[in-house]
N, C-alpha and C positions, 0 to 999 in steps of 0.2 A: 342658186335659184335666180331667175330673172323676174323683175317686176316692172311693168310698164304702166304708164298713166291710163292707157286704154282699158286696163283691168277694171277701172271704175266706171266704165261706159254705162253699165246697166243702171247704176244709181243716178248718174248725171242725166241720162235720157229720161228716166222716170220723173226726176225732179223738174226737168224743163217742161214736163206736162202739167206742172202744178196747176190744179184746177180750183176755182173758187166759186163753184155754183152748185145748185142742187134744187130739187123740187118735189112736188107731190101732186095728188089729185084727190078727191074726197075719200074719206075712210078714217084716217088717223089725224086729220086736221092740219097736216103739214102744208097742204096746197094753199091754204088761206094765209100762210105766214109770209113774211118778207124774205127775200133771197138770203140775207145774212142769218136770219133766224132758222131757215131751212138747213143751212150749213151747220149751225150749232146742233140742231136736232140729229143730223146725220152723224156728226162726231160723237155725240152722246150715245147714239145707238151702236156705233162700231166699238166704242169703249166698253160697252156691256156685253159684246159678243164673245162667246167662248171659242169660236172657230169660224173659219170661212174658207171658201175656195175662190181663187182669183186667177183669171186667165185672159190672154189677149196679147197684143203686140203694140209696140211703139217704134216708129221709124224716123230716123233723122238722116236726111240725105239718102244714101244707098245702104245704110246699115240698120237692119231691123233688130229689135230686141223683143223676145217673146217670153212669156211667163205662163206656167201652168202649175200652180202651187196650192197645196192644202196647208193652211196656217192655223196653229193652235196658240191662242193668246197667252203670252207670258211664258211659253214653253219652246217655241220654234216652229219648224215647218218642214215640208218635204215636197219634191216634185222636180220639174225640169225647167231649165233656163237656157236660152241661147242668146248670144250677142254676135251678130254676123255669123261667121262659120264656127264660132266656139259654142259647143253644145255640152251641157253638163247637168247631171242629176245632182240634187242636193238633199241632204238630211241634216237639219240643224236641231240639236238636242241640248237644251240648256246653253252652256258656254262653249260647246264643241260644234264645229262645222265639219261636215263630211261631204266630200265632192268626188264624183266619178265623171271625168271628162273624156271627150273624144280626142283623137290624136291631135287635132288642131289646138285644142285647149291645153293639152300637156306640152306641146311644142311652144306655145305662146308663153307659158309661165315658167317652164323648166328647161326648155331647149331640146333639141333632137336627141341628145345623149340619154335623156330620161325616158324616152318613148318605151323602150323595152321594159324598164323597171316599173313605170307607172301606168302604162296603157292598160285599161280594163280593171284597174285597182281602185278601191276607195281610198281617198286621202283624208287624213284627219288634221285639222288645224284649229287654233284658238280663235274665238269669235272677235278678238281685238287685234288680229294680226293682218297678214297679207290678204286674207279673204274676209275681212270685216264687212265688206259690201254685201256678202251673201247673208250674213247675220241680219243686216239692216233690212234687206228685201224680205226676209222670212219673219220679220216682226210685224204682226198684223196691224197693231195700232200705229206704230211708227210709219209703216208704209202708207197706210190710208191717210194719216194726218199730213204726210208730206205732199199728198196729191190734192188735199182739200184746203190748203191755206188760201184765204180770200185775197184776191188782188184784182184791181181794175173795176170796171163798171159791171154790175150784176143785174141781169133781168131774167124773169121767168120765160121759158121757151116752149111751153106746151107739154102735152102728155104723150107717153108711149107705153107699150107693153113689152117688158123685157123678161124673157123666160117665163111667160105666163103671169107676171106680176105687173100691176099698174104702177106707173111712176111719172113724176113730173120733173122737168128739167129746169135748171138755172144755168144761164149762159154767162160766162166771163167774156164780155165783148172785147176786152183789151188783149186777151191771150187766145181768143178764138177757141174756147173750150167749154164743154158742157158736162155737168154731172147730173145724173138721173137718180132720184131718191124714191123709195117705195112709199106709196100713199095708203097702203093697208098694212096693219100690223105695225111692227117697229119700223121707223123711217130709215132703213138701212140704205147706204149708197149701193146702187145696183149696177151702174155703168158710167164710165168716164170716157168721153170723146174729146180728142184734142186736135186742133189745127187742121191744116191743109197744106198743100204744096209739099215742100221737102220735109216738114215735120208734121206728123199726124199719127194718130193711134186710137185704139179702143181697148179698154180694160173692163172686164165684166166680173162682178162679185156675186156670190150666191152660196148655197149650202151652209147657211149660218147655223152655228151651234150643233152641227152634226159631229159624230165621233171621228176623231183623228188620232191615229196611233203613231207615235214616233219611236223608232227602234234603231239604235246605233248599228251600222253595218259590222259584219264580222271581219276580223283581221285587217283593219285599215293600216295604211302606211302613215305613221305619225310624222308629218313633215317638220314639226317644230323641233324634232330630235335629229334632223339631218343637217349636215354642213353644206 
């Protein structure tokens, strides 16, 4: 098997988007709080969420990373991820990671000789091995907390409506990033906008506490048993 540092691109790109802001508008009282307090409210809300859907993209230079995931707190997640031309479906169930990648993905990690054996097949791997980054991305609280770590100067940046929900933004002026937080109901983080120029992105969260079913794929190739 081949392993390249670029395999961790998804995690590094998301973490460079680290956002330290958030907001509200009237309804749950979050709009009247300080930017730091709003971040705390958003973190508390996501910690109590049983599930969520997250989708969007982050671009660094010419390499876009996209996510479209249903995450179940403490259990794992499922959906599709792409890093440049590497596209792969994931299903993370407990400590097991299942991946079904396109030919570019298979070639990147295993070489052209593995294309016939692995193409179109689900692969099974431990969550602490070569594909640990997939387990990190599918952990709801870990992923959101990595994006909400406060840094730089924070200011409120006005209100918006995101998927029909009112939200207030808090902007990290140092990192040129803004997080929008729901102002009615629980103050969930609803959208994360980052930067401009060569580094920019938008991640949207929703479908909080909706049912998510995680089922291991049938007959996967257990790559931990391969030489």
